[in-house]
GUSE-449674 format. One line per field, with one value per residue (C-alpha): residue number from 1; z, x, y. Coordinates in nm, 3 decimals. Each point is the difference from the previous one (the first is absolute). Example, Ala and Ser with C-alpha at 12.3 -4.5 7.8 and 13.67 -1.06 7.14 Angstrom:
n	1;2 .
zz	0.780;-0.066 .
xx	1.230;0.137 .
yy	-0.450;0.344 .
END
This chain:
n	1;2;3;4;5;6;7;8;9;10;11;12;13;14;15;16;17;18;19;20;21;22;23;24;25;26;27;28;29;30;31;32;33;34;35;36;37;38;39;40;41;42;43;44;45;46;47;48;49;50;51;52;53;54;55;56;57;58;59;60;61;62;63;64;65;66;67;68;69;70;71;72;73;74;75;76;77;78;79;80;81;82;83;84;85;86;87;88;89;90;91;92;93;94;95;96;97;98;99;100;101;102;103;104;105;106;107;108;109;110;111;112;113;114;115;116;117;118;119;120;121;122;123;124;125;126;127;128;129;130;131;132;133;134;135;136;137;138;139;140;141;142;143;144;145;146;147;148;149;150;151;152;153;154;155;156;157;158;159;160;161;162;163;164;165;166;167;168;169;170;171;172;173;174;175;176;177;178;179;180;181;182;183;184;185;186;187;188;189;190;191;192;193;194;195;196;197;198;199;200;201;202;203;204;205;206;207;208;209;210;211;212;213;214;215;216;217;218;219;220;221;222;223;224;225;226;227;228;229;230;231;232;233;234;235;236;237;238;239;240;241;242;243;244;245;246;247;248;249;250;251;252;253;254;255;256;257;258;259;260;261;262;263;264;265;266;267;268;269;270;271;272;273;274;275;276;277;278;279;280;281;282;283;284;285;286;287;288;289;290;291;292;293;294;295;296;297;298;299;300;301;302;303;304;305;306;307;308;309;310;311;312;313;314;315;316;317;318;319;320;321;322;323;324;325;326;327;328;329;330;331;332;333;334;335;336;337;338;339;340;341;342;343;344;345;346;347;348;349;350;351;352;353;354;355;356;357;358;359;360;361;362;363;364;365;366;367;368;369;370;371;372;373;374;375;376;377;378;379;380;381;382;383;384;385;386;387;388;389;390;391;392;393;394;395;396;397;398;399;400;401;402;403;404;405;406;407;408;409;410;411;412;413;414;415;416;417;418;419;420;421;422;423;424;425;426;427;428;429 .
zz	0.318;-0.360;-0.131;-0.029;0.322;-0.026;0.038;0.364;-0.121;-0.071;0.360;0.125;-0.208;0.103;0.369;-0.068;-0.163;0.300;0.256;-0.179;0.051;0.374;0.254;0.213;0.302;-0.152;-0.010;-0.267;0.046;-0.262;0.069;-0.219;-0.084;0.223;-0.111;-0.063;0.116;-0.285;0.201;0.242;0.020;-0.344;-0.088;-0.319;-0.230;0.155;-0.164;0.149;0.111;-0.313;0.194;0.180;-0.327;-0.163;0.278;0.051;-0.265;0.289;-0.066;0.328;0.269;0.354;-0.117;0.127;-0.153;0.237;-0.137;0.213;-0.239;0.249;0.263;0.092;-0.012;-0.368;0.110;0.127;-0.314;-0.190;0.166;-0.131;0.230;-0.122;0.159;0.121;-0.218;0.185;-0.120;0.098;-0.199;-0.292;-0.025;-0.090;-0.191;-0.137;0.067;0.149;-0.042;0.202;0.075;-0.295;-0.237;0.126;-0.028;-0.361;-0.099;0.180;0.020;0.375;0.195;0.348;0.001;0.342;0.104;0.090;0.367;0.036;-0.133;0.322;0.173;-0.312;-0.076;0.350;-0.032;-0.334;0.075;0.319;-0.206;-0.262;0.015;-0.283;-0.101;-0.356;-0.050;-0.278;-0.034;-0.270;-0.170;-0.325;-0.052;-0.124;0.208;0.372;0.119;0.318;0.159;0.117;-0.166;0.198;-0.041;0.134;0.302;0.081;-0.024;0.265;0.229;-0.060;0.085;0.339;0.069;-0.129;0.033;-0.011;-0.327;-0.330;-0.220;-0.363;-0.318;-0.204;-0.273;-0.188;-0.023;-0.139;-0.249;-0.128;-0.031;-0.163;-0.257;-0.209;-0.092;0.004;-0.320;0.177;0.079;-0.347;-0.131;0.238;-0.106;-0.367;0.076;0.161;-0.316;-0.226;0.189;-0.007;-0.380;-0.025;0.208;-0.240;-0.305;0.161;0.041;-0.364;-0.121;0.233;0.071;-0.172;0.069;0.285;0.218;0.356;0.113;0.255;-0.282;-0.154;0.344;0.028;-0.335;0.141;0.326;-0.199;-0.204;0.289;0.228;-0.287;-0.068;0.359;0.122;0.351;-0.163;-0.053;0.122;0.097;-0.040;-0.381;-0.158;-0.264;-0.091;-0.282;-0.137;0.257;0.269;-0.153;0.126;0.358;0.059;0.238;-0.095;0.116;0.029;-0.339;-0.001;-0.304;-0.356;-0.271;-0.263;-0.382;-0.095;0.330;0.074;0.271;0.220;0.146;0.279;0.108;0.090;0.116;0.318;-0.036;0.283;0.179;-0.289;-0.187;-0.356;-0.071;-0.344;-0.136;-0.334;-0.137;-0.262;-0.191;0.142;-0.348;-0.153;-0.190;0.103;-0.129;-0.160;0.318;0.216;-0.234;-0.001;0.378;0.024;-0.254;0.181;0.315;-0.187;-0.129;0.351;0.125;-0.247;0.059;0.376;-0.027;-0.189;0.282;0.264;0.073;0.239;0.160;-0.017;0.258;-0.005;0.092;-0.303;-0.219;0.110;-0.084;-0.354;-0.058;0.098;-0.286;-0.234;0.108;-0.056;-0.366;-0.032;0.192;-0.239;-0.292;0.140;0.051;0.371;0.041;-0.215;-0.008;0.116;0.295;0.099;-0.006;0.212;0.238;0.375;0.180;0.201;-0.185;-0.338;-0.245;-0.075;0.355;-0.084;-0.237;0.147;0.362;0.114;-0.035;-0.294;0.199;0.324;0.107;-0.027;0.178;0.306;0.028;-0.298;0.132;0.108;0.230;-0.124;-0.037;-0.305;0.074;-0.024;-0.274;-0.234;-0.019;-0.202;0.143;0.121;-0.134;-0.038;-0.197;-0.297;0.013;-0.155;-0.003;-0.119;0.163;-0.157;0.221;-0.244;-0.269;0.239;-0.103;0.194;-0.160;0.171;-0.141;0.224;-0.028;0.235;-0.075;0.120;0.015;-0.164;-0.058;-0.357;0.094;0.062;-0.096;-0.037;0.181;-0.176;-0.349;-0.137;0.159;-0.279;0.011;-0.357;-0.054;-0.337;0.132;0.286;-0.249;-0.227;0.288;0.141;-0.337;-0.079 .
xx	-0.201;-0.104;0.344;0.312;0.210;0.248;0.360;0.094;0.339;-0.193;-0.107;0.339;0.165;-0.263;0.075;0.372;-0.043;-0.203;0.254;0.277;-0.199;-0.047;0.222;0.221;-0.161;-0.346;-0.311;-0.281;-0.364;-0.267;-0.346;-0.269;-0.308;-0.307;-0.302;-0.260;-0.354;-0.256;-0.326;-0.132;0.261;0.148;0.338;0.090;0.216;0.349;0.286;0.346;0.207;0.215;0.318;-0.046;-0.076;0.304;0.226;-0.147;-0.257;-0.234;-0.370;-0.145;-0.149;0.153;0.363;0.302;0.343;0.284;0.342;0.305;0.297;0.282;-0.108;0.294;-0.236;-0.079;-0.326;-0.113;0.084;-0.319;-0.317;-0.351;-0.300;-0.321;-0.317;-0.004;-0.232;-0.334;-0.197;-0.326;0.077;0.128;-0.328;-0.157;0.271;0.223;0.363;0.231;0.377;0.213;0.365;0.136;-0.230;0.093;0.370;-0.043;-0.182;0.219;0.340;0.002;0.137;-0.118;-0.381;-0.179;-0.364;-0.141;-0.040;0.385;0.027;-0.018;0.298;0.221;-0.083;0.110;0.325;0.085;-0.118;0.208;0.314;-0.083;0.035;-0.239;-0.341;-0.129;-0.379;-0.230;-0.288;-0.222;0.209;-0.182;-0.024;-0.355;-0.152;-0.026;-0.273;-0.195;0.091;0.348;0.166;0.126;0.360;-0.110;-0.182;0.301;0.236;-0.210;0.041;0.377;0.053;-0.158;0.171;0.346;0.020;0.380;0.039;0.034;-0.315;0.085;-0.213;-0.001;-0.226;0.261;0.228;-0.265;-0.105;0.361;0.015;-0.336;0.043;0.249;-0.147;0.181;-0.030;-0.251;-0.218;0.012;-0.115;-0.304;-0.092;0.026;-0.229;-0.254;0.025;-0.058;-0.313;-0.116;0.040;-0.228;-0.266;0.003;-0.028;-0.296;-0.177;0.067;-0.167;-0.305;-0.091;-0.321;-0.236;-0.249;0.248;0.034;0.346;0.004;-0.051;0.321;0.174;-0.121;0.162;0.335;-0.048;-0.071;0.316;0.222;-0.111;0.006;0.364;0.117;-0.007;-0.127;-0.249;0.027;0.303;-0.235;-0.373;-0.039;-0.143;-0.260;-0.118;-0.229;-0.088;0.025;0.105;0.345;0.055;0.010;0.346;-0.074;-0.357;-0.052;-0.378;-0.008;-0.382;-0.103;-0.101;0.260;-0.188;0.025;0.229;0.172;0.373;0.089;0.307;0.152;0.264;0.076;0.280;0.058;0.182;0.224;0.206;-0.072;0.155;-0.216;-0.063;-0.165;-0.158;-0.239;-0.184;-0.288;-0.230;-0.321;-0.292;-0.141;0.337;0.053;0.145;-0.180;0.210;0.031;0.074;0.272;0.163;0.009;0.113;0.280;0.119;0.033;0.174;0.256;0.067;0.021;0.265;0.200;-0.024;0.116;0.309;0.086;0.015;0.355;0.295;0.077;-0.341;-0.268;-0.380;-0.015;0.198;-0.206;-0.319;0.143;0.095;-0.336;-0.173;0.167;-0.103;-0.359;-0.011;0.075;-0.276;-0.250;0.048;-0.032;-0.326;-0.135;-0.023;0.192;0.233;0.366;-0.098;-0.192;0.323;0.196;-0.267;-0.060;0.013;0.322;-0.032;-0.322;0.111;-0.276;0.112;-0.102;-0.357;0.016;0.297;-0.098;0.258;0.368;0.106;0.210;0.032;0.230;-0.137;0.083;-0.149;-0.231;-0.181;0.112;0.330;0.257;0.213;-0.038;-0.044;0.348;0.163;0.273;-0.097;0.246;0.008;-0.228;-0.267;-0.353;-0.247;-0.315;-0.045;-0.355;-0.090;-0.371;-0.242;-0.333;-0.261;-0.315;-0.187;0.036;-0.063;0.342;0.288;0.291;0.297;0.264;0.242;0.274;0.259;0.364;0.320;0.304;0.312;0.358;-0.104;-0.318;-0.304;-0.196;-0.379;-0.143;-0.334;0.133;-0.225;-0.319;-0.193;-0.017;-0.036;-0.351;-0.035;0.124;-0.247;-0.284;0.115;0.018;-0.340;-0.165;0.148 .
yy	-1.926;0.063;0.072;-0.206;0.022;0.286;-0.112;0.066;0.141;0.334;0.037;-0.107;0.281;0.248;-0.065;0.019;0.340;0.121;-0.134;0.198;0.327;-0.033;0.168;-0.217;-0.175;0.041;-0.207;0.039;-0.112;-0.050;-0.121;-0.148;0.204;-0.029;-0.198;0.266;-0.046;0.014;-0.066;-0.255;-0.271;0.063;0.145;0.176;-0.211;0.001;0.188;-0.018;0.303;0.074;0.048;-0.332;-0.175;0.166;-0.141;-0.344;-0.111;-0.089;0.086;-0.131;0.227;0.018;-0.013;0.198;0.037;0.086;0.085;0.048;-0.018;0.071;-0.254;-0.229;-0.308;-0.077;-0.161;0.345;0.205;-0.086;-0.128;-0.049;-0.051;-0.151;-0.115;-0.367;-0.211;-0.067;-0.297;0.155;0.319;-0.199;-0.199;0.331;0.188;-0.276;-0.080;0.270;0.031;-0.229;0.072;-0.198;0.171;0.351;-0.095;-0.115;0.320;0.254;-0.160;0.082;-0.299;0.112;-0.012;0.010;-0.010;0.342;-0.102;0.013;0.355;0.203;-0.186;0.006;0.366;0.111;-0.191;0.157;0.359;0.006;-0.095;0.272;0.382;0.097;-0.130;0.042;0.009;0.086;0.247;0.148;0.264;0.069;0.378;0.007;-0.264;-0.068;-0.239;0.075;-0.326;-0.109;-0.300;-0.298;0.147;0.332;-0.137;-0.223;0.310;0.181;-0.306;-0.019;0.366;-0.061;-0.327;0.102;0.385;0.020;-0.176;0.198;-0.038;0.021;0.036;-0.316;0.142;0.222;-0.304;-0.224;0.271;0.012;-0.371;-0.059;0.275;-0.208;-0.325;-0.337;-0.218;-0.228;0.301;0.134;-0.342;0.009;0.353;-0.112;-0.296;0.239;0.215;-0.298;-0.104;0.365;0.000;-0.310;0.184;0.290;-0.219;-0.180;0.337;0.113;-0.315;0.015;0.376;0.127;0.283;-0.071;-0.195;0.118;0.110;-0.277;-0.262;0.128;-0.025;-0.365;-0.081;0.125;-0.185;-0.324;0.028;0.104;-0.282;-0.253;0.086;-0.050;0.363;0.071;0.239;0.366;0.198;0.276;0.085;0.023;0.315;-0.073;0.343;0.069;0.353;0.275;-0.252;0.006;0.356;-0.133;-0.138;-0.271;-0.090;-0.359;-0.031;-0.168;-0.013;0.205;-0.092;0.015;0.195;0.001;0.291;0.025;-0.066;-0.252;0.075;-0.309;0.008;-0.351;-0.245;-0.346;-0.094;-0.303;-0.143;0.335;0.200;0.255;0.101;0.331;0.067;0.264;-0.013;0.204;-0.162;0.085;-0.195;-0.059;-0.081;0.331;0.331;0.300;0.273;0.214;-0.300;-0.125;0.345;0.006;-0.365;0.050;0.318;-0.210;-0.270;0.246;0.128;-0.357;-0.094;0.319;-0.059;-0.358;0.127;0.226;-0.274;-0.116;0.010;0.335;0.169;0.016;-0.030;0.373;0.090;-0.226;0.170;0.342;-0.105;-0.164;0.325;0.170;-0.288;0.041;0.372;-0.063;-0.271;0.200;0.291;-0.241;-0.131;0.353;-0.010;0.329;0.211;0.086;0.353;-0.147;-0.176;0.318;0.173;-0.290;0.096;-0.081;-0.319;-0.108;-0.144;-0.073;-0.355;-0.114;0.058;-0.308;-0.191;-0.063;-0.256;-0.084;-0.221;-0.261;-0.187;-0.297;-0.347;-0.330;-0.180;0.297;0.149;0.344;-0.132;0.151;0.290;0.377;0.220;0.132;-0.338;-0.019;-0.282;-0.293;-0.318;-0.265;0.245;-0.044;0.285;0.083;0.234;0.139;0.322;0.091;0.269;0.082;0.221;-0.002;0.236;-0.270;-0.294;-0.129;-0.141;-0.187;-0.174;-0.222;-0.180;-0.253;-0.138;0.092;-0.145;0.231;-0.143;0.124;0.087;0.182;-0.224;-0.315;0.020;-0.304;0.046;0.070;-0.262;0.118;0.149;0.378;0.165;0.121;-0.165;-0.337;0.027;0.058;-0.283;-0.250;0.105;-0.061;-0.343 .
END
């Protein structure tokens, strides 16, 4: 692994928290992600199921966690199943986990080879009344294919029709929302690496570069500092491309006089950072660009001040809408009278603010948790207001990662340069 081994106490605590949430006489199952075919005999780079990593720290494919907290035999309360090392496979792919290695990473004493799973599973399920399984439960996203967890759930329903099937995802969401100290340290490390990537771009960008060359500078810095790479496909959007929210082609020329919107973040030990900055390709904002940029910066700072215990992302979005109305009027995009006469259900600010200004962050860049979730200390979310004016080929977004605290919040990217004048000064050193 590219990162220092995470203390296994984190995974032990995480499993204990999950066990305390399960109904009596229950069993919980979590599978590793599938290896996804790229083409021919090649797989895409493997990324572990976030829930399984949260509970075990294991990154290897073909892994199953089985929890049965109330089982009278302590050796059956926590079990981890991994593939048996195969010398022929290892000659191609390198060493796989053995039982001792899996125990050291996860803190699970009872590690078995995968070929023992079927017999042990039956023994434990017949002793349980409820079975907890995971499925994709993101509101805005449902892939066409079924995960290994979902395929297995269908099999369980046929094999054990009289058992109660329970949803594991809501419990995992509740647990993952509030970060443990070790998790916060990993997110901070990802943010630190992300900062280095931005500084590298500020010192290297110049008119005529291709967007993918800018992306390459980020990739170089991230990997050099021990990150797995990007936490998501980076957005390197010059000129009018910045008005497309998830533009990831990154194949156009960065032209003199254009702005460059960057949405990027490193993934370190499976934890994500998420940062957005907008910079002038030639190192200087023109007057109009600076006016729009500084309007967004004012909204960014006011939005950050709103984030704290007791509110929700929904409430934050509503307050930010009012902030943007004032700035849009100041920028001449519409008038106060236009606001008074705007159609009900079609507010004018949505023409220029086309996304929400926050989402949770953690093992996933768009981490678990709803917009109605009441914020609590230990949660991490983004602050990312933006303004998009296609008629002016201008899109600007600023984004930092914010940790909720008892006193309000801490900006985990406070030292990532953001003032327009400081950006200009640094780009001209």
